[in-house]
C-alpha positions in Angstrom: -0.1 -0.4 0.1 1.3 3.3 -0.6 2.7 5.8 2.2 0.5 7.8 3.6 2.2 11.6 5.0 1.7 11.8 8.5 1.0 15.5 9.9 4.7 15.6 11.1 6.1 14.9 8.0 5.3 17.4 5.8 8.3 19.2 6.9 10.7 16.4 5.5 8.5 16.0 2.4 8.8 19.7 1.3 12.6 19.5 1.3 12.6 17.1 -1.5 11.0 19.8 -3.9 13.5 22.9 -2.6 14.7 24.3 -5.7 17.0 27.4 -6.3 15.2 30.1 -8.1 11.7 28.7 -7.8 9.0 30.1 -5.5 8.2 28.9 -2.2 4.3 28.9 -3.8 5.7 26.7 -6.3 7.4 24.4 -4.5 4.7 23.9 -2.1 2.4 23.3 -5.2 4.7 20.9 -6.7 4.4 18.8 -3.7 0.9 18.7 -3.0 0.8 17.3 -6.9 3.2 14.6 -6.4 1.5 13.4 -3.0 -2.2 13.3 -4.5 -0.9 11.3 -8.1 1.2 9.2 -5.6 -2.1 8.4 -3.9 -0.4 9.8 -0.5 -4.1 11.6 0.3 -7.0 9.6 1.1 -9.6 11.2 -1.0 -12.4 11.5 1.6 -10.0 12.7 4.3 -9.4 17.0 4.3 -5.8 17.8 3.7 -4.3 19.7 6.1 -5.2 23.3 6.6 -3.4 26.5 5.4 -2.8 27.3 8.5 -1.0 24.1 10.0 0.7 23.5 6.6 2.5 27.1 6.8 3.4 26.4 10.5 4.9 22.9 9.5 6.7 24.2 6.7 7.9 27.7 8.5 6.1 29.7 5.9 3.5 32.7 5.5 0.0 31.7 5.4 -0.7 33.7 2.5 2.0 31.4 0.6 0.3 28.5 1.4 -3.2 29.9 0.3 -2.3 30.9 -3.1 -0.6 27.7 -3.7 -3.8 25.8 -2.9 -6.2 28.3 -5.0 -3.7 27.2 -7.7 -4.5 23.6 -6.9 -8.0 24.3 -7.0 -8.3 25.9 -10.4 -5.9 23.0 -12.0 -8.5 21.1 -10.5 -6.2 18.6 -8.2 -8.2 19.6 -5.1 -11.9 20.6 -4.3 -13.3 22.9 -1.7 -15.9 22.0 0.7 -17.7 24.6 2.5 -16.9 24.7 6.1 -15.1 21.3 5.8 -11.8 22.3 4.0 -9.8 21.6 0.8 -10.3 17.8 -0.4 -8.3 15.5 -3.5 -10.5 15.8 -6.3 -11.2 12.1 -7.3 -11.5 12.7 -11.1 -7.7 13.8 -11.1 -6.9 10.3 -10.5 -9.0 8.6 -13.2 -6.8 6.8 -15.3 -4.0 6.9 -12.8 -2.8 2.4 -11.5 -1.3 4.5 -8.7 1.3 3.7 -6.5 -0.6 0.9 -4.5 0.1 -2.6 -5.4 -2.5 -5.7 -5.2 -1.4 -8.7 -2.9 -0.1 -10.8 -5.8 2.3 -7.8 -6.4 3.8 -8.2 -2.9 6.7 -10.1 -4.1 9.2 -8.8 -6.6 8.8 -10.1 -10.2 12.3 -10.8 -11.7 11.4 -9.9 -15.1 14.6 -10.9 -16.6 13.6 -14.7 -16.1 11.0 -14.7 -18.8 12.9 -13.0 -21.5 16.4 -14.5 -22.5 18.0 -10.4 -23.1 21.5 -11.8 -23.9 20.4 -14.0 -27.0 18.2 -10.8 -28.2 20.4 -8.3 -28.1 22.4 -7.4 -31.5 24.6 -5.1 -30.1 25.8 -4.1 -26.3 26.9 -0.6 -26.2 27.1 -0.4 -22.2 30.2 -2.7 -22.4 32.1 -0.6 -25.0 35.3 1.4 -23.3 33.7 5.3 -22.9 34.6 8.2 -20.9 33.0 8.0 -17.5 32.8 11.2 -15.0 31.1 11.3 -11.7 27.4 12.5 -11.6 28.0 15.0 -8.3 31.4 16.4 -10.0 30.0 19.7 -9.1 30.4 18.8 -5.6 34.0 18.1 -5.9 36.6 21.2 -4.9 39.0 20.6 -7.4 37.3 19.3 -10.8 39.6 18.7 -13.6 37.0 17.6 -15.9 36.7 18.6 -20.0 33.5 19.9 -21.1 31.3 20.6 -18.7 29.3 23.5 -17.3 30.7 26.6 -15.5 27.7 28.8 -13.9 30.0 31.5 -13.4 30.3 31.8 -16.6 26.8 31.0 -18.3 25.0 34.2 -19.4 21.9 34.3 -17.4 20.5 37.6 -18.3 21.2 37.4 -21.6 19.7 33.8 -22.4 16.5 34.6 -20.3 15.9 37.4 -22.2 16.0 35.5 -25.5 13.6 32.6 -23.8 11.5 35.3 -22.3 11.1 37.5 -25.8 9.6 34.2 -27.2 7.3 33.2 -25.2 4.7 35.7 -26.2 1.6 34.1 -27.7 2.4 34.9 -31.3 6.1 33.9 -30.8 4.7 30.6 -29.3 2.3 30.0 -32.4 5.1 30.0 -34.7 7.9 28.3 -33.1 5.1 25.3 -31.2 3.9 23.5 -34.3 5.7 20.2 -35.7 8.0 21.0 -38.4 8.3 17.1 -39.3 12.1 17.2 -40.4 12.6 20.8 -40.8 14.6 23.3 -38.7 14.0 26.7 -37.5 15.0 28.8 -40.5 16.4 31.8 -38.5 18.9 29.4 -36.4 19.9 28.2 -40.3 20.5 31.7 -41.3 22.5 33.0 -38.4 24.7 29.3 -38.7 25.0 30.8 -42.7 25.8 34.5 -41.8 27.6 34.4 -38.6 28.9 31.1 -37.6 30.3 29.5 -40.4 32.0 32.6 -42.3 34.3 33.1 -39.0 35.9 29.6 -40.3 36.0 30.2 -44.2 32.9 27.9 -44.8 30.0 29.0 -47.1 27.0 27.0 -47.2 23.7 26.8 -48.9 20.5 26.1 -46.2 19.4 22.8 -48.1 23.4 21.9 -47.1 22.8 22.6 -43.4 21.2 20.2 -40.7 20.8 20.9 -36.9 21.6 18.1 -34.5 21.4 16.9 -31.0 24.5 18.1 -30.2 27.9 16.9 -32.5 27.3 13.7 -30.9 24.5 12.9 -33.1 25.7 14.3 -36.2 28.3 11.5 -36.2 25.8 8.7 -35.4 23.5 10.1 -38.2 26.6 10.0 -40.5 28.0 7.1 -39.7 24.2 5.2 -39.8 24.2 6.3 -43.4 27.3 6.1 -44.3 29.3 3.0 -42.4 28.4 -0.4 -43.7 30.1 -3.8 -42.4 32.6 -3.7 -45.2 33.7 0.2 -44.7 37.1 0.9 -44.0 37.2 3.7 -41.3 40.3 5.9 -39.6 40.1 7.1 -36.1 42.6 9.4 -34.6 44.8 7.3 -32.0 44.3 8.9 -29.5 41.3 10.2 -30.3 37.6 10.7 -29.7 36.4 7.8 -28.0 32.4 8.0 -29.1 33.7 8.0 -32.5 35.1 4.7 -32.0 32.4 2.9 -30.3 30.1 4.7 -33.2 31.9 3.1 -35.8 32.6 -0.1 -33.9 28.9 -0.9 -34.0 29.1 -1.1 -37.8 32.4 -2.2 -38.9 35.1 -4.4 -38.1 37.7 -2.4 -40.2 38.8 0.5 -38.1 42.3 1.9 -38.3 44.2 3.7 -35.9 45.8 6.8 -37.3 48.8 8.3 -35.2 48.9 11.4 -33.9 51.9 13.6 -33.3 52.8 17.2 -32.2 50.8 18.4 -35.8 47.6 16.5 -35.3 46.8 13.4 -37.6 50.1 12.0 -39.1 49.6 11.6 -43.0 50.8 7.9 -43.0 50.0 5.8 -45.7 47.3 4.2 -43.4 45.7 7.3 -44.6 44.8 6.2 -48.0 43.6 2.6 -46.9 40.4 4.8 -45.6 36.9 5.2 -47.0 36.1 8.1 -44.6 38.6 9.4 -41.8 37.5 11.2 -38.4 39.7 14.4 -37.8 39.6 17.0 -35.2 42.2 19.8 -36.7 41.5 22.6 -34.9 42.5 21.3 -31.3 43.0 17.7 -31.4 41.0 15.7 -29.3 42.5 14.8 -26.5 46.2 16.2 -27.1 44.9 19.7 -28.0 47.4 20.3 -30.7 46.5 22.1 -33.8 47.0 20.9 -37.4 49.3 23.4 -39.8 47.8 25.0 -42.9 50.5 22.8 -45.4 49.6 19.3 -43.2 45.5 20.5 -44.0 46.4 21.0 -47.5 48.3 17.7 -48.2 45.5 16.2 -46.4 42.9 17.3 -48.6 44.9 16.5 -51.8 45.5 13.0 -50.4 41.6 13.0 -50.2 41.0 13.9 -53.5 44.0 11.2 -55.0 42.8 8.1 -52.7 38.9 9.1 -53.1 38.2 9.3 -49.5 35.9 11.6 -47.3 36.9 13.6 -44.1 34.6 14.3 -41.3 35.9 17.5 -39.5 35.0 18.1 -36.1 36.0 21.7 -35.7 36.3 21.0 -32.3 37.5 23.9 -30.1 38.1 26.3 -33.3 36.7 29.1 -31.5 39.0 29.2 -28.7 42.3 30.0 -29.9 44.3 32.1 -27.1 47.8 33.8 -29.1 46.9 33.3 -33.0 44.1 33.9 -35.4 43.0 30.0 -36.1 43.6 27.8 -39.5 40.8 28.1 -41.7 38.9 24.6 -41.3 39.2 22.0 -44.0 35.7 22.5 -45.1 36.7 26.2 -46.2 39.6 24.2 -48.4 37.8 21.8 -50.1 37.0 22.1 -53.4 35.7 18.8 -54.0 32.8 18.4 -51.5 34.9 15.5 -49.6 34.7 17.2 -46.3 31.7 16.7 -43.9 31.8 19.5 -41.6 30.6 19.0 -37.5 29.9 21.6 -35.1 28.7 22.4 -31.8 26.6 25.4 -31.1 26.1 24.4 -27.0 29.3 23.0 -25.7 30.7 26.4 -25.0 27.5 28.0 -23.7 25.7 24.8 -21.8 26.5 21.4 -22.7 23.0 20.5 -21.6 21.0 22.2 -24.5 22.4 19.8 -26.9 22.3 21.5 -30.3 25.0 20.9 -32.8 25.1 21.1 -37.0 26.2 19.3 -39.7 27.3 20.8 -43.3 27.8 18.7 -46.3 26.8 18.3 -49.7 22.6 18.9 -50.4 22.3 14.8 -51.4 23.8 13.9 -48.1 22.0 16.1 -46.2 18.7 14.9 -47.4 19.2 11.6 -46.6 20.5 12.6 -42.8 17.5 14.4 -42.8 15.3 11.5 -43.3 17.2 9.4 -40.8 16.8 12.2 -38.0 13.2 12.3 -38.8 12.7 8.7 -38.1 14.9 9.1 -34.6 13.5 12.5 -33.1 12.4 14.3 -36.2 13.9 17.6 -35.0 15.7 19.3 -32.0 13.3 21.4 -29.7 12.4 24.4 -32.4 12.4 26.5 -28.9 15.6 26.0 -28.0 16.7 26.4 -31.7 15.0 29.8 -31.6 16.3 31.0 -28.5 20.1 30.5 -30.0 18.9 31.7 -33.1 17.7 35.1 -30.9 21.1 34.8 -28.7 23.2 34.7 -31.9 21.5 37.7 -33.5 21.8 40.1 -30.7 25.7 39.2 -30.1 25.7 37.6 -27.0 27.5 34.3 -28.6 29.9 36.8 -29.7 30.5 38.2 -26.5 30.4 34.9 -24.5 33.8 33.7 -27.0 35.5 36.5 -26.0 34.6 36.2 -22.3 35.5 32.7 -22.5 38.7 33.0 -24.5 40.2 35.5 -21.9 38.9 33.5 -18.8 40.2 30.2 -19.9 43.6 31.6 -21.5 43.9 32.7 -18.1 43.4 29.5 -16.7 45.5 27.8 -18.9 48.8 30.1 -18.0 47.9 29.1 -14.3 47.6 25.5 -15.1 51.0 25.7 -16.8 52.9 27.5 -13.9 51.3 25.1 -11.3 52.1 22.0 -13.6 55.8 22.7 -13.9 56.3 24.0 -10.3 54.4 20.9 -8.7 54.8 18.3 -11.6 58.1 18.5 -13.1 58.6 15.5 -14.2 55.4 15.5 -16.3 55.4 16.8 -19.9 52.4 18.1 -21.6 51.7 20.2 -24.8 51.6 23.9 -24.5 47.9 25.1 -24.2 47.7 27.1 -27.0 43.8 27.3 -26.7 40.8 25.2 -25.9 40.4 23.8 -22.4 42.1 21.1 -21.2 45.9 19.9 -21.1 46.8 16.5 -22.0 49.7 15.5 -19.6 52.1 12.4 -20.1 53.6 10.8 -16.8 56.6 8.5 -16.4 56.0 5.4 -17.8 55.3 3.4 -14.7 52.4 5.7 -13.8 48.7 4.2 -14.1 46.3 7.1 -14.7 43.3 5.2 -13.4 45.1 4.6 -10.5 45.8 8.1 -9.9 42.5 9.0 -10.6 40.8 6.7 -7.7 43.4 7.9 -5.5 42.7 11.6 -6.2 38.9 11.3 -6.1 39.1 10.5 -2.6 40.9 13.8 -1.7 38.3 15.9 -3.9 40.5 16.2 -7.1 38.8 15.0 -10.5 40.8 14.3 -13.3 40.4 11.9 -16.8 42.3 8.9 -16.9 43.9 9.0 -20.5 43.8 5.3 -21.4 40.1 5.4 -22.7 41.3 7.9 -25.7 43.6 5.2 -27.1 42.5 2.2 -29.0 42.5 -1.3 -27.4 45.3 -2.8 -29.5 47.7 0.6 -28.1 46.6 1.5 -24.6 48.9 4.1 -23.2 48.3 4.0 -19.1 50.6 6.7 -18.3 48.3 10.2 -19.8 45.8 11.8 -18.5 44.0 14.8 -18.9 43.2 17.8 -17.1 40.3 20.2 -18.1 39.8 23.6 -16.9 36.4 24.5 -18.2 34.6 24.2 -14.8 37.2 24.7 -12.4 37.5 28.0 -10.5 41.0 30.1 -11.6 42.2 29.9 -7.5 41.4 26.3 -7.2 43.9 25.1 -10.2 46.9 25.9 -8.2 45.8 23.7 -5.1 44.2 21.1 -7.2 47.8 20.7 -9.0 49.7 20.9 -5.5 47.2 17.8 -4.3 47.8 15.9 -7.2 51.5 16.1 -7.0 51.3 15.0 -3.4 49.5 11.7 -4.3 51.6 11.2 -7.3 54.7 11.4 -4.9 53.0 8.9 -2.5 52.5 6.5 -5.5 56.2 6.8 -6.2 57.4 6.5 -2.7 55.3 3.2 -2.5 56.5 1.6 -6.0 60.1 2.0 -4.6 59.4 0.4 -1.7 
């Protein structure tokens, strides 16, 4: 039977619904709705009075009265003269509720009826993937890449854009289902404001909006990669593209990386497709120089392969103008360009795009329709307005300055506290790729560091299984305050020294 809330438990129950930025009235309403729909309140018994609930929660009685009035207007509760408020029985019609029948008292192990191991065609959960602590924000030293820094988020500007789109006329414009379409205003902003900075020019029907760059990669692999396809991936490189491709073909070729990014070895010519991050290589952060970019395009033409370019962190260059995108130099339509809009604003918004020839975009759009139809138009339209008002440009400039300062602090801290480590000069982006001594196991280091409040990313996940190197790790600085960087590196150095001493015993 569902749990009934006694009079003395309201305060404890209310704490579940406490949220920053949400009014007390809204929190009380949410609490009561949950209690009603979960059948915690008897139908034929008056609910707790506004006076008593206000006393229990330590809030003003008017706050509770207004919450009750809203619940009454919405039909969750009904007033009975001289008796108080009661749960409206009509609200529970069609709800099975939380109560169990006698026959359901014992848990049913459903896995015993279906052999899922035989039925599953793939098991993505078994693949090697980047794993991060869900509660990473509670750690004092989160050296994680690609995470959210609330202090840098342009709350007022983003709220302004959202509010402008909540008028009756605006809602009527963005609320309809576009089937397989995208918001035309965002497409224009990408064409006019985003792509030209990378030297890329595209027609509207050469652009597709995706649920982040991640979905872009998945869609492309679905329409382009078969069991006979030969696919080249950077090694070390982005784990998720490796996993996506593994589901479709066994023919993956690891392509080594040096101080100038992807090495143009003979293996490159054996591929049907290659995935490359030339702006800031993932995870080493090195940049591919212009001459190597030209050579790669020449090899693609001569050997008839296609390049998938993830323009990873292209906007974050600290000391020099970024090189033009591969796509900007592509004369034959051999480069598929992938970009992210939301990564630098808020990764949770999940907004990216693909630029490719019209024929390919048409098929990818049709496939996306089968998956999600289209990314939320409200988010698309809001981001379009955010771009058009210049807020995105302003945010990029702020990020560049802040990340440059953090990178300089990290560089000094690494040199002072971890002189035995080697790392690439941080010329842009929001992370540092560190190489430790050959004896180092970065996963062990990460486990020990986590216990002291320091989070790092072990580097072995970025290498192909046939070439795993365990002495690398990545230090991100997009979400850690500048004043926490040096103390965090110092703590990490102390742990490394302890590991070194233990090894010497």
